[in-house]
py3Dmol code that shows the C-alpha trace and the ligand (Angstrom):
import py3Dmol

protein = """\
ATOM      1  CA  MET A   1    -100.547 -58.993 -32.015  1.00  0.00           C
ATOM      2  CA  VAL A   2    -104.294 -58.732 -31.648  1.00  0.00           C
ATOM      3  CA  VAL A   3    -106.893 -55.859 -31.079  1.00  0.00           C
ATOM      4  CA  THR A   4    -110.106 -56.996 -29.160  1.00  0.00           C
ATOM      5  CA  ASN A   5    -112.787 -54.248 -28.590  1.00  0.00           C
ATOM      6  CA  GLY A   6    -110.088 -51.370 -28.933  1.00  0.00           C
ATOM      7  CA  ILE A   7    -107.944 -53.185 -26.495  1.00  0.00           C
ATOM      8  CA  VAL A   8    -104.482 -53.542 -28.204  1.00  0.00           C
ATOM      9  CA  SER A   9    -102.309 -56.574 -26.990  1.00  0.00           C
ATOM     10  CA  LEU A  10     -98.669 -56.763 -27.768  1.00  0.00           C
ATOM     11  CA  LYS A  11     -95.755 -59.386 -27.111  1.00  0.00           C
ATOM     12  CA  HIS A  12     -93.142 -56.884 -28.113  1.00  0.00           C
ATOM     13  CA  LEU A  13     -92.983 -53.422 -29.741  1.00  0.00           C
ATOM     14  CA  VAL A  14     -89.677 -53.143 -32.010  1.00  0.00           C
ATOM     15  CA  THR A  15     -90.749 -51.387 -35.051  1.00  0.00           C
ATOM     16  CA  MET A  16     -93.769 -49.436 -36.293  1.00  0.00           C
ATOM     17  CA  GLU A  17     -93.923 -51.849 -39.609  1.00  0.00           C
ATOM     18  CA  THR A  18     -95.441 -54.598 -37.331  1.00  0.00           C
ATOM     19  CA  LEU A  19     -98.260 -52.559 -35.905  1.00  0.00           C
ATOM     20  CA  SER A  20    -101.504 -52.493 -38.071  1.00  0.00           C
ATOM     21  CA  ASN A  21    -103.315 -49.262 -38.504  1.00  0.00           C
ATOM     22  CA  GLU A  22    -106.063 -50.487 -36.121  1.00  0.00           C
ATOM     23  CA  GLU A  23    -103.271 -50.911 -33.453  1.00  0.00           C
ATOM     24  CA  VAL A  24    -101.580 -47.580 -33.999  1.00  0.00           C
ATOM     25  CA  LEU A  25    -105.134 -45.874 -33.595  1.00  0.00           C
ATOM     26  CA  GLY A  26    -105.830 -47.918 -30.615  1.00  0.00           C
ATOM     27  CA  LEU A  27    -102.761 -46.985 -28.751  1.00  0.00           C
ATOM     28  CA  ILE A  28    -103.143 -43.318 -29.711  1.00  0.00           C
ATOM     29  CA  LYS A  29    -106.752 -43.387 -28.255  1.00  0.00           C
ATOM     30  CA  ARG A  30    -105.620 -45.224 -25.130  1.00  0.00           C
ATOM     31  CA  GLY A  31    -102.832 -42.692 -24.713  1.00  0.00           C
ATOM     32  CA  LEU A  32    -105.423 -39.979 -24.966  1.00  0.00           C
ATOM     33  CA  ALA A  33    -107.644 -41.792 -22.525  1.00  0.00           C
ATOM     34  CA  PHE A  34    -104.633 -42.033 -19.895  1.00  0.00           C
ATOM     35  CA  LYS A  35    -103.991 -38.348 -20.591  1.00  0.00           C
ATOM     36  CA  GLN A  36    -107.625 -37.320 -19.879  1.00  0.00           C
ATOM     37  CA  GLY A  37    -107.782 -39.499 -16.905  1.00  0.00           C
ATOM     38  CA  ARG A  38    -110.449 -41.678 -18.480  1.00  0.00           C
ATOM     39  CA  ALA A  39    -108.453 -44.957 -18.386  1.00  0.00           C
ATOM     40  CA  ASP A  40    -109.350 -47.700 -16.043  1.00  0.00           C
ATOM     41  CA  PHE A  41    -106.243 -49.712 -15.300  1.00  0.00           C
ATOM     42  CA  LYS A  42    -105.337 -52.286 -12.451  1.00  0.00           C
ATOM     43  CA  LEU A  43    -102.578 -54.700 -12.148  1.00  0.00           C
ATOM     44  CA  ASP A  44    -103.514 -58.297 -11.484  1.00  0.00           C
ATOM     45  CA  ARG A  45     -99.894 -59.075  -9.885  1.00  0.00           C
ATOM     46  CA  GLN A  46     -96.655 -57.437  -9.341  1.00  0.00           C
ATOM     47  CA  TYR A  47     -94.907 -56.680 -12.836  1.00  0.00           C
ATOM     48  CA  PHE A  48     -91.041 -55.663 -13.103  1.00  0.00           C
ATOM     49  CA  ALA A  49     -89.802 -53.315 -15.802  1.00  0.00           C
ATOM     50  CA  ALA A  50     -86.222 -52.605 -16.538  1.00  0.00           C
ATOM     51  CA  ASN A  51     -84.944 -49.661 -18.693  1.00  0.00           C
ATOM     52  CA  LEU A  52     -81.576 -50.354 -20.332  1.00  0.00           C
ATOM     53  CA  PHE A  53     -80.193 -47.362 -22.131  1.00  0.00           C
ATOM     54  CA  PHE A  54     -76.878 -47.959 -23.762  1.00  0.00           C
ATOM     55  CA  GLU A  55     -77.007 -44.618 -25.512  1.00  0.00           C
ATOM     56  CA  SER A  56     -77.894 -41.231 -23.950  1.00  0.00           C
ATOM     57  CA  SER A  57     -81.503 -40.356 -23.505  1.00  0.00           C
ATOM     58  CA  THR A  58     -83.554 -37.905 -21.268  1.00  0.00           C
ATOM     59  CA  ARG A  59     -86.993 -38.078 -22.784  1.00  0.00           C
ATOM     60  CA  THR A  60     -87.420 -41.695 -23.640  1.00  0.00           C
ATOM     61  CA  HIS A  61     -85.854 -43.243 -20.507  1.00  0.00           C
ATOM     62  CA  LYS A  62     -87.346 -40.855 -17.978  1.00  0.00           C
ATOM     63  CA  SER A  63     -90.906 -40.876 -19.707  1.00  0.00           C
ATOM     64  CA  PHE A  64     -90.886 -44.626 -19.797  1.00  0.00           C
ATOM     65  CA  GLU A  65     -89.899 -44.401 -16.152  1.00  0.00           C
ATOM     66  CA  VAL A  66     -92.839 -42.023 -15.238  1.00  0.00           C
ATOM     67  CA  ALA A  67     -95.202 -44.221 -17.244  1.00  0.00           C
ATOM     68  CA  GLU A  68     -94.071 -47.302 -15.456  1.00  0.00           C
ATOM     69  CA  LYS A  69     -94.561 -45.754 -12.024  1.00  0.00           C
ATOM     70  CA  LYS A  70     -97.844 -44.284 -12.847  1.00  0.00           C
ATOM     71  CA  LEU A  71     -99.163 -47.781 -13.951  1.00  0.00           C
ATOM     72  CA  GLY A  72     -97.723 -49.306 -10.614  1.00  0.00           C
ATOM     73  CA  LEU A  73     -94.810 -51.335 -12.162  1.00  0.00           C
ATOM     74  CA  SER A  74     -91.718 -52.084  -9.879  1.00  0.00           C
ATOM     75  CA  VAL A  75     -88.972 -50.447 -11.941  1.00  0.00           C
ATOM     76  CA  ILE A  76     -85.577 -52.114 -11.890  1.00  0.00           C
ATOM     77  CA  GLU A  77     -82.548 -49.706 -11.947  1.00  0.00           C
ATOM     78  CA  PHE A  78     -79.881 -50.465 -14.578  1.00  0.00           C
ATOM     79  CA  ASP A  79     -76.882 -48.457 -15.198  1.00  0.00           C
ATOM     80  CA  ALA A  80     -74.993 -49.788 -18.275  1.00  0.00           C
ATOM     81  CA  LYS A  81     -71.604 -48.235 -16.941  1.00  0.00           C
ATOM     82  CA  THR A  82     -71.773 -50.399 -13.666  1.00  0.00           C
ATOM     83  CA  SER A  83     -73.326 -53.430 -15.163  1.00  0.00           C
ATOM     84  CA  SER A  84     -71.470 -56.720 -16.065  1.00  0.00           C
ATOM     85  CA  LEU A  85     -71.196 -55.489 -19.818  1.00  0.00           C
ATOM     86  CA  ASN A  86     -67.981 -54.003 -18.295  1.00  0.00           C
ATOM     87  CA  LYS A  87     -66.834 -57.852 -17.771  1.00  0.00           C
ATOM     88  CA  GLY A  88     -67.577 -58.622 -21.320  1.00  0.00           C
ATOM     89  CA  GLU A  89     -71.172 -59.481 -21.091  1.00  0.00           C
ATOM     90  CA  THR A  90     -73.293 -59.459 -24.125  1.00  0.00           C
ATOM     91  CA  LEU A  91     -76.586 -57.716 -24.861  1.00  0.00           C
ATOM     92  CA  TYR A  92     -78.076 -60.964 -25.358  1.00  0.00           C
ATOM     93  CA  ASP A  93     -76.944 -62.369 -21.884  1.00  0.00           C
ATOM     94  CA  THR A  94     -77.827 -59.207 -20.172  1.00  0.00           C
ATOM     95  CA  ILE A  95     -81.360 -59.623 -21.340  1.00  0.00           C
ATOM     96  CA  LEU A  96     -81.334 -63.364 -20.749  1.00  0.00           C
ATOM     97  CA  THR A  97     -80.401 -62.532 -16.990  1.00  0.00           C
ATOM     98  CA  MET A  98     -83.289 -60.055 -16.897  1.00  0.00           C
ATOM     99  CA  SER A  99     -85.632 -62.728 -18.122  1.00  0.00           C
ATOM    100  CA  ALA A 100     -84.328 -65.332 -15.771  1.00  0.00           C
ATOM    101  CA  LEU A 101     -84.790 -62.632 -12.799  1.00  0.00           C
ATOM    102  CA  GLY A 102     -88.378 -62.393 -13.866  1.00  0.00           C
ATOM    103  CA  VAL A 103     -88.434 -58.948 -15.483  1.00  0.00           C
ATOM    104  CA  ASP A 104     -91.511 -58.665 -17.493  1.00  0.00           C
ATOM    105  CA  ILE A 105     -90.687 -55.847 -19.726  1.00  0.00           C
ATOM    106  CA  CYS A 106     -87.194 -54.475 -20.926  1.00  0.00           C
ATOM    107  CA  VAL A 107     -87.184 -51.015 -22.527  1.00  0.00           C
ATOM    108  CA  ILE A 108     -83.798 -50.999 -24.591  1.00  0.00           C
ATOM    109  CA  ARG A 109     -82.039 -48.324 -26.320  1.00  0.00           C
ATOM    110  CA  HIS A 110     -78.793 -49.571 -28.201  1.00  0.00           C
ATOM    111  CA  SER A 111     -76.606 -47.999 -30.919  1.00  0.00           C
ATOM    112  CA  GLN A 112     -76.786 -51.149 -32.858  1.00  0.00           C
ATOM    113  CA  ASP A 113     -79.294 -51.262 -35.873  1.00  0.00           C
ATOM    114  CA  ASP A 114     -81.813 -54.336 -35.298  1.00  0.00           C
ATOM    115  CA  TYR A 115     -80.268 -55.177 -31.851  1.00  0.00           C
ATOM    116  CA  TYR A 116     -83.488 -56.590 -30.978  1.00  0.00           C
ATOM    117  CA  LYS A 117     -83.858 -59.417 -33.604  1.00  0.00           C
ATOM    118  CA  GLU A 118     -81.897 -62.128 -31.590  1.00  0.00           C
ATOM    119  CA  LEU A 119     -83.799 -61.242 -28.490  1.00  0.00           C
ATOM    120  CA  ILE A 120     -87.286 -61.615 -29.900  1.00  0.00           C
ATOM    121  CA  ASP A 121     -85.965 -64.823 -31.617  1.00  0.00           C
ATOM    122  CA  SER A 122     -84.838 -66.509 -28.609  1.00  0.00           C
ATOM    123  CA  ARG A 123     -86.475 -69.619 -27.243  1.00  0.00           C
ATOM    124  CA  THR A 124     -85.404 -68.853 -23.794  1.00  0.00           C
ATOM    125  CA  ILE A 125     -85.855 -65.154 -23.246  1.00  0.00           C
ATOM    126  CA  GLN A 126     -89.296 -64.693 -21.995  1.00  0.00           C
ATOM    127  CA  THR A 127     -89.114 -60.802 -21.328  1.00  0.00           C
ATOM    128  CA  SER A 128     -90.962 -58.337 -23.605  1.00  0.00           C
ATOM    129  CA  ILE A 129     -88.823 -56.168 -25.543  1.00  0.00           C
ATOM    130  CA  VAL A 130     -89.815 -52.506 -26.073  1.00  0.00           C
ATOM    131  CA  ASN A 131     -87.392 -50.821 -28.619  1.00  0.00           C
ATOM    132  CA  GLY A 132     -86.372 -47.456 -27.173  1.00  0.00           C
ATOM    133  CA  GLY A 133     -84.542 -46.553 -30.128  1.00  0.00           C
ATOM    134  CA  ASP A 134     -82.064 -48.822 -32.379  1.00  0.00           C
ATOM    135  CA  GLY A 135     -78.938 -46.979 -34.120  1.00  0.00           C
ATOM    136  CA  SER A 136     -80.435 -45.583 -37.144  1.00  0.00           C
ATOM    137  CA  GLY A 137     -83.055 -47.931 -37.390  1.00  0.00           C
ATOM    138  CA  GLN A 138     -86.487 -47.520 -35.570  1.00  0.00           C
ATOM    139  CA  HIS A 139     -87.789 -45.401 -32.631  1.00  0.00           C
ATOM    140  CA  PRO A 140     -91.569 -46.735 -32.338  1.00  0.00           C
ATOM    141  CA  SER A 141     -92.662 -45.076 -29.117  1.00  0.00           C
ATOM    142  CA  GLN A 142     -91.491 -41.593 -30.392  1.00  0.00           C
ATOM    143  CA  SER A 143     -93.321 -42.188 -33.525  1.00  0.00           C
ATOM    144  CA  LEU A 144     -96.531 -43.266 -31.552  1.00  0.00           C
ATOM    145  CA  LEU A 145     -96.177 -39.879 -29.384  1.00  0.00           C
ATOM    146  CA  ASP A 146     -95.593 -37.914 -32.604  1.00  0.00           C
ATOM    147  CA  LEU A 147     -98.860 -39.334 -34.211  1.00  0.00           C
ATOM    148  CA  MET A 148    -100.757 -38.966 -30.936  1.00  0.00           C
ATOM    149  CA  THR A 149     -99.682 -35.279 -31.040  1.00  0.00           C
ATOM    150  CA  ILE A 150    -100.792 -34.960 -34.838  1.00  0.00           C
ATOM    151  CA  TYR A 151    -104.169 -36.793 -34.151  1.00  0.00           C
ATOM    152  CA  GLN A 152    -104.868 -34.452 -31.191  1.00  0.00           C
ATOM    153  CA  GLU A 153    -104.378 -31.528 -33.458  1.00  0.00           C
ATOM    154  CA  PHE A 154    -106.156 -32.810 -36.575  1.00  0.00           C
ATOM    155  CA  GLN A 155    -108.582 -35.386 -35.592  1.00  0.00           C
ATOM    156  CA  GLU A 156    -111.522 -33.279 -36.724  1.00  0.00           C
ATOM    157  CA  PHE A 157    -109.955 -33.345 -40.364  1.00  0.00           C
ATOM    158  CA  ALA A 158    -110.156 -37.229 -40.401  1.00  0.00           C
ATOM    159  CA  ALA A 159    -106.628 -37.333 -38.552  1.00  0.00           C
ATOM    160  CA  PHE A 160    -103.848 -38.298 -41.134  1.00  0.00           C
ATOM    161  CA  GLU A 161    -105.798 -38.671 -44.303  1.00  0.00           C
ATOM    162  CA  ASN A 162    -104.257 -36.173 -46.865  1.00  0.00           C
ATOM    163  CA  LEU A 163    -102.382 -34.103 -44.367  1.00  0.00           C
ATOM    164  CA  LYS A 164     -99.430 -32.635 -45.761  1.00  0.00           C
ATOM    165  CA  ILE A 165     -96.360 -33.269 -43.609  1.00  0.00           C
ATOM    166  CA  ALA A 166     -92.849 -32.342 -44.310  1.00  0.00           C
ATOM    167  CA  ILE A 167     -89.740 -34.112 -42.557  1.00  0.00           C
ATOM    168  CA  ALA A 168     -86.965 -31.881 -42.568  1.00  0.00           C
ATOM    169  CA  GLY A 169     -83.457 -32.417 -41.749  1.00  0.00           C
ATOM    170  CA  ASP A 170     -80.808 -35.166 -41.007  1.00  0.00           C
ATOM    171  CA  ILE A 171     -83.152 -37.900 -42.455  1.00  0.00           C
ATOM    172  CA  THR A 172     -80.566 -40.636 -43.290  1.00  0.00           C
ATOM    173  CA  HIS A 173     -79.310 -40.968 -39.578  1.00  0.00           C
ATOM    174  CA  SER A 174     -82.740 -40.355 -38.045  1.00  0.00           C
ATOM    175  CA  ARG A 175     -84.659 -43.459 -36.583  1.00  0.00           C
ATOM    176  CA  VAL A 176     -87.614 -40.979 -35.909  1.00  0.00           C
ATOM    177  CA  ALA A 177     -87.806 -40.172 -39.631  1.00  0.00           C
ATOM    178  CA  LYS A 178     -87.553 -43.867 -40.643  1.00  0.00           C
ATOM    179  CA  SER A 179     -90.476 -44.984 -38.162  1.00  0.00           C
ATOM    180  CA  ASN A 180     -92.490 -41.875 -39.073  1.00  0.00           C
ATOM    181  CA  MET A 181     -92.240 -42.015 -42.963  1.00  0.00           C
ATOM    182  CA  GLN A 182     -93.399 -45.672 -42.938  1.00  0.00           C
ATOM    183  CA  ILE A 183     -96.531 -45.277 -40.790  1.00  0.00           C
ATOM    184  CA  LEU A 184     -97.579 -41.705 -41.987  1.00  0.00           C
ATOM    185  CA  LYS A 185     -97.677 -42.720 -45.580  1.00  0.00           C
ATOM    186  CA  ARG A 186     -99.621 -45.973 -44.669  1.00  0.00           C
ATOM    187  CA  LEU A 187    -102.200 -43.836 -42.776  1.00  0.00           C
ATOM    188  CA  GLY A 188    -102.772 -41.831 -45.848  1.00  0.00           C
ATOM    189  CA  ALA A 189    -100.468 -38.579 -45.306  1.00  0.00           C
ATOM    190  CA  GLN A 190     -98.800 -36.609 -48.115  1.00  0.00           C
ATOM    191  CA  LEU A 191     -95.163 -36.733 -47.269  1.00  0.00           C
ATOM    192  CA  TYR A 192     -92.415 -34.232 -48.334  1.00  0.00           C
ATOM    193  CA  PHE A 193     -88.599 -34.417 -47.360  1.00  0.00           C
ATOM    194  CA  CYS A 194     -86.193 -31.408 -47.031  1.00  0.00           C
ATOM    195  CA  GLY A 195     -82.589 -30.941 -45.986  1.00  0.00           C
ATOM    196  CA  PRO A 196     -79.075 -31.699 -47.144  1.00  0.00           C
ATOM    197  CA  GLU A 197     -78.769 -33.955 -49.938  1.00  0.00           C
ATOM    198  CA  GLU A 198     -75.914 -35.761 -48.224  1.00  0.00           C
ATOM    199  CA  TRP A 199     -78.330 -36.778 -45.628  1.00  0.00           C
ATOM    200  CA  TYR A 200     -81.030 -38.147 -48.051  1.00  0.00           C
ATOM    201  CA  SER A 201     -81.275 -41.323 -49.772  1.00  0.00           C
ATOM    202  CA  LEU A 202     -83.231 -42.376 -52.821  1.00  0.00           C
ATOM    203  CA  GLU A 203     -84.868 -45.142 -50.924  1.00  0.00           C
ATOM    204  CA  PHE A 204     -87.015 -42.679 -49.150  1.00  0.00           C
ATOM    205  CA  ASP A 205     -88.599 -41.525 -52.571  1.00  0.00           C
ATOM    206  CA  VAL A 206     -91.203 -44.379 -52.173  1.00  0.00           C
ATOM    207  CA  TYR A 207     -92.676 -42.279 -49.283  1.00  0.00           C
ATOM    208  CA  GLY A 208     -92.551 -38.759 -50.177  1.00  0.00           C
ATOM    209  CA  GLN A 209     -91.184 -36.151 -52.625  1.00  0.00           C
ATOM    210  CA  TYR A 210     -87.665 -34.628 -51.752  1.00  0.00           C
ATOM    211  CA  LEU A 211     -87.548 -30.876 -52.353  1.00  0.00           C
ATOM    212  CA  PRO A 212     -86.169 -27.499 -50.885  1.00  0.00           C
ATOM    213  CA  ILE A 213     -87.927 -26.425 -47.611  1.00  0.00           C
ATOM    214  CA  ASP A 214     -88.781 -23.005 -49.197  1.00  0.00           C
ATOM    215  CA  GLU A 215     -90.839 -24.701 -51.716  1.00  0.00           C
ATOM    216  CA  ILE A 216     -93.173 -26.454 -49.314  1.00  0.00           C
ATOM    217  CA  VAL A 217     -93.056 -24.405 -45.985  1.00  0.00           C
ATOM    218  CA  ASP A 218     -96.198 -22.496 -46.777  1.00  0.00           C
ATOM    219  CA  GLN A 219     -98.300 -25.529 -47.680  1.00  0.00           C
ATOM    220  CA  VAL A 220     -97.743 -27.896 -45.127  1.00  0.00           C
ATOM    221  CA  ASP A 221     -99.787 -28.942 -41.805  1.00  0.00           C
ATOM    222  CA  VAL A 222     -97.019 -30.265 -40.107  1.00  0.00           C
ATOM    223  CA  LEU A 223     -93.325 -29.253 -40.126  1.00  0.00           C
ATOM    224  CA  MET A 224     -91.413 -32.118 -38.422  1.00  0.00           C
ATOM    225  CA  LEU A 225     -87.891 -31.048 -37.924  1.00  0.00           C
ATOM    226  CA  LEU A 226     -85.214 -33.427 -37.051  1.00  0.00           C
ATOM    227  CA  ARG A 227     -81.905 -33.255 -34.763  1.00  0.00           C
ATOM    228  CA  VAL A 228     -78.673 -33.093 -36.451  1.00  0.00           C
ATOM    229  CA  GLN A 229     -77.185 -36.493 -35.330  1.00  0.00           C
ATOM    230  CA  HIS A 230     -73.425 -35.437 -35.270  1.00  0.00           C
ATOM    231  CA  GLU A 231     -72.687 -38.711 -33.501  1.00  0.00           C
ATOM    232  CA  ARG A 232     -73.752 -40.813 -36.600  1.00  0.00           C
ATOM    233  CA  HIS A 233     -71.943 -38.810 -39.066  1.00  0.00           C
ATOM    234  CA  ASP A 234     -68.845 -40.084 -40.850  1.00  0.00           C
ATOM    235  CA  GLY A 235     -67.730 -36.726 -42.404  1.00  0.00           C
ATOM    236  CA  ARG A 236     -70.616 -36.365 -44.741  1.00  0.00           C
ATOM    237  CA  GLY A 237     -72.201 -32.932 -44.698  1.00  0.00           C
ATOM    238  CA  SER A 238     -70.366 -30.823 -42.310  1.00  0.00           C
ATOM    239  CA  PHE A 239     -72.189 -27.603 -42.055  1.00  0.00           C
ATOM    240  CA  SER A 240     -71.454 -24.521 -39.754  1.00  0.00           C
ATOM    241  CA  LYS A 241     -74.625 -23.944 -37.503  1.00  0.00           C
ATOM    242  CA  GLU A 242     -75.102 -20.809 -39.194  1.00  0.00           C
ATOM    243  CA  ASN A 243     -75.212 -22.248 -42.660  1.00  0.00           C
ATOM    244  CA  TYR A 244     -77.223 -25.285 -41.764  1.00  0.00           C
ATOM    245  CA  HIS A 245     -79.842 -22.807 -40.028  1.00  0.00           C
ATOM    246  CA  ARG A 246     -79.872 -20.613 -43.065  1.00  0.00           C
ATOM    247  CA  LEU A 247     -80.308 -23.356 -45.593  1.00  0.00           C
ATOM    248  CA  TYR A 248     -82.545 -25.926 -44.005  1.00  0.00           C
ATOM    249  CA  GLY A 249     -83.608 -24.717 -40.533  1.00  0.00           C
ATOM    250  CA  LEU A 250     -86.788 -23.054 -39.383  1.00  0.00           C
ATOM    251  CA  THR A 251     -85.770 -19.209 -39.428  1.00  0.00           C
ATOM    252  CA  GLN A 252     -88.156 -16.606 -38.397  1.00  0.00           C
ATOM    253  CA  GLU A 253     -88.968 -16.186 -42.197  1.00  0.00           C
ATOM    254  CA  ARG A 254     -89.964 -19.317 -42.786  1.00  0.00           C
ATOM    255  CA  TYR A 255     -92.063 -19.555 -39.527  1.00  0.00           C
ATOM    256  CA  ASP A 256     -93.916 -16.491 -40.840  1.00  0.00           C
ATOM    257  CA  ARG A 257     -94.771 -18.303 -44.204  1.00  0.00           C
ATOM    258  CA  LEU A 258     -96.432 -21.254 -42.180  1.00  0.00           C
ATOM    259  CA  LYS A 259    -100.173 -21.672 -42.631  1.00  0.00           C
ATOM    260  CA  ASP A 260    -102.446 -20.501 -39.712  1.00  0.00           C
ATOM    261  CA  ASN A 261    -103.270 -23.951 -38.241  1.00  0.00           C
ATOM    262  CA  ALA A 262     -99.844 -25.425 -39.210  1.00  0.00           C
ATOM    263  CA  ILE A 263     -97.580 -26.973 -36.391  1.00  0.00           C
ATOM    264  CA  ILE A 264     -94.018 -27.507 -35.838  1.00  0.00           C
ATOM    265  CA  MET A 265     -92.624 -30.738 -34.244  1.00  0.00           C
ATOM    266  CA  HIS A 266     -89.200 -31.718 -33.386  1.00  0.00           C
ATOM    267  CA  PRO A 267     -88.483 -34.981 -31.326  1.00  0.00           C
ATOM    268  CA  ALA A 268     -85.860 -33.125 -29.135  1.00  0.00           C
ATOM    269  CA  PRO A 269     -83.191 -32.731 -27.972  1.00  0.00           C
ATOM    270  CA  VAL A 270     -83.342 -29.612 -29.907  1.00  0.00           C
ATOM    271  CA  ASN A 271     -80.024 -27.877 -31.318  1.00  0.00           C
ATOM    272  CA  ARG A 272     -81.179 -24.279 -30.869  1.00  0.00           C
ATOM    273  CA  ASN A 273     -80.417 -21.873 -33.604  1.00  0.00           C
ATOM    274  CA  VAL A 274     -79.583 -24.971 -35.847  1.00  0.00           C
ATOM    275  CA  GLU A 275     -82.712 -26.728 -36.821  1.00  0.00           C
ATOM    276  CA  ILE A 276     -84.909 -23.936 -35.288  1.00  0.00           C
ATOM    277  CA  LYS A 277     -84.538 -20.376 -34.351  1.00  0.00           C
ATOM    278  CA  ASP A 278     -83.887 -20.403 -30.491  1.00  0.00           C
ATOM    279  CA  ASP A 279     -87.272 -18.321 -29.584  1.00  0.00           C
ATOM    280  CA  LEU A 280     -89.369 -20.484 -31.868  1.00  0.00           C
ATOM    281  CA  VAL A 281     -88.967 -23.737 -29.787  1.00  0.00           C
ATOM    282  CA  GLU A 282     -91.895 -22.355 -27.657  1.00  0.00           C
ATOM    283  CA  ALA A 283     -93.723 -20.320 -30.402  1.00  0.00           C
ATOM    284  CA  PRO A 284     -97.481 -20.646 -30.635  1.00  0.00           C
ATOM    285  CA  LYS A 285     -97.318 -23.070 -33.471  1.00  0.00           C
ATOM    286  CA  SER A 286     -94.717 -25.162 -31.558  1.00  0.00           C
ATOM    287  CA  ARG A 287     -95.758 -28.612 -30.217  1.00  0.00           C
ATOM    288  CA  ILE A 288     -92.399 -29.707 -28.907  1.00  0.00           C
ATOM    289  CA  ALA A 289     -93.379 -29.630 -25.313  1.00  0.00           C
ATOM    290  CA  ALA A 290     -96.691 -31.403 -25.958  1.00  0.00           C
ATOM    291  CA  GLN A 291     -94.883 -34.036 -27.797  1.00  0.00           C
ATOM    292  CA  MET A 292     -92.900 -34.634 -24.616  1.00  0.00           C
ATOM    293  CA  GLN A 293     -95.931 -34.739 -22.574  1.00  0.00           C
ATOM    294  CA  ASN A 294     -97.652 -37.041 -24.821  1.00  0.00           C
ATOM    295  CA  GLY A 295     -94.737 -39.197 -24.539  1.00  0.00           C
ATOM    296  CA  VAL A 296     -95.547 -40.400 -20.984  1.00  0.00           C
ATOM    297  CA  PHE A 297     -99.288 -41.273 -21.891  1.00  0.00           C
ATOM    298  CA  VAL A 298     -98.658 -43.039 -25.153  1.00  0.00           C
ATOM    299  CA  ARG A 299     -95.770 -44.971 -23.492  1.00  0.00           C
ATOM    300  CA  MET A 300     -98.540 -46.011 -20.637  1.00  0.00           C
ATOM    301  CA  ALA A 301    -100.564 -47.285 -23.624  1.00  0.00           C
ATOM    302  CA  ILE A 302     -97.658 -49.015 -24.977  1.00  0.00           C
ATOM    303  CA  LEU A 303     -96.846 -50.838 -21.604  1.00  0.00           C
ATOM    304  CA  GLU A 304    -100.314 -51.625 -21.122  1.00  0.00           C
ATOM    305  CA  ALA A 305    -100.605 -53.461 -24.454  1.00  0.00           C
ATOM    306  CA  ILE A 306     -97.679 -55.499 -23.483  1.00  0.00           C
ATOM    307  CA  LEU A 307     -99.247 -56.347 -20.104  1.00  0.00           C
ATOM    308  CA  ASN A 308    -102.426 -57.160 -22.062  1.00  0.00           C
ATOM    309  CA  GLY A 309    -100.309 -59.770 -24.039  1.00  0.00           C
ATOM    310  CA  LYS A 310     -99.169 -61.475 -21.105  1.00  0.00           C
ATOM    311  CA  ALA A 311    -102.723 -61.976 -19.501  1.00  0.00           C
TER     312      ALA A 311
END
"""
ligand_1 = """\
8
LIG
N -86.858 -37.774 -28.516
C -85.784 -38.788 -27.973
O -85.655 -39.833 -28.123
O -85.150 -37.931 -26.927
P -84.094 -38.810 -25.980
O -82.769 -39.027 -26.748
O -83.780 -37.560 -24.913
O -84.774 -39.884 -25.370
"""
view = py3Dmol.view(width=600, height=400)
view.addModel(protein, "pdb")
view.setStyle({"model": 0}, {"cartoon": {"style": "trace"}})
view.addModel(ligand_1, "xyz")
view.setStyle({"model": 1}, {"stick": {}})
view.zoomTo()
view.show()
């Protein structure tokens, strides 16, 4: 992976850990250029992209598809339910097939942590892998759109340096939290973690401080809420919606204590009245819709970087 004159060039994008700070800022700035209509982009040949989603998705799947179509890529339909996976084909063999067909980029979401390792280590598979989320592992395109949203808001204040950011909720099961805590710490942000003890692990202590949401809500610049990931729970921490909301969620009272220029983020989908009070989803401090919109443009920047890597 290289950056030349601000142009990022990638073979794959599977984690945030493998991106340098320069590459992260390059992708954010390019995402902004796409958003503001300032980016020149032209394909030198026909390129094929396939979106393989083995777990449910609305935002990631559809915003990659919009990004691909905006860039003029040929998008290959793939439905896991009607594919040869039903005949016992493995993920590896499915991607080997895509590569043999000449698909240039595979965007993949899969429930298995680190599913991408055997794909990017393969000597035969030529297609580039973009991780659209692996189990409870990483979600790099979500992290980049979150960073783009924060950058847009605070760039006058040196972007991430010394920003106070609380990540609140189901941290253990969240690939968004894991991607973001690593990169935000590296970019100089001051991190805090809030939420149920059952969904927190001491391994996160190297990135920030774990404390009750009520001790920090009035001091943060960014309150990053997380979805409660029922599908990844194994009985640990079962809360009623009302109890979770009262103890850990964004109530009206907590919203009213936020600083004037603080923003609320959530990767969505949102469990309304659980992580966040229903009518706060679209409140003035909420950037949840802006995150979804930025997702298209930062994904254009990611796809362009992969195409740069093929040039
Ligand atoms: N934020 C996010 O990944 O949403 P989807 O699951 O809808 O893609």
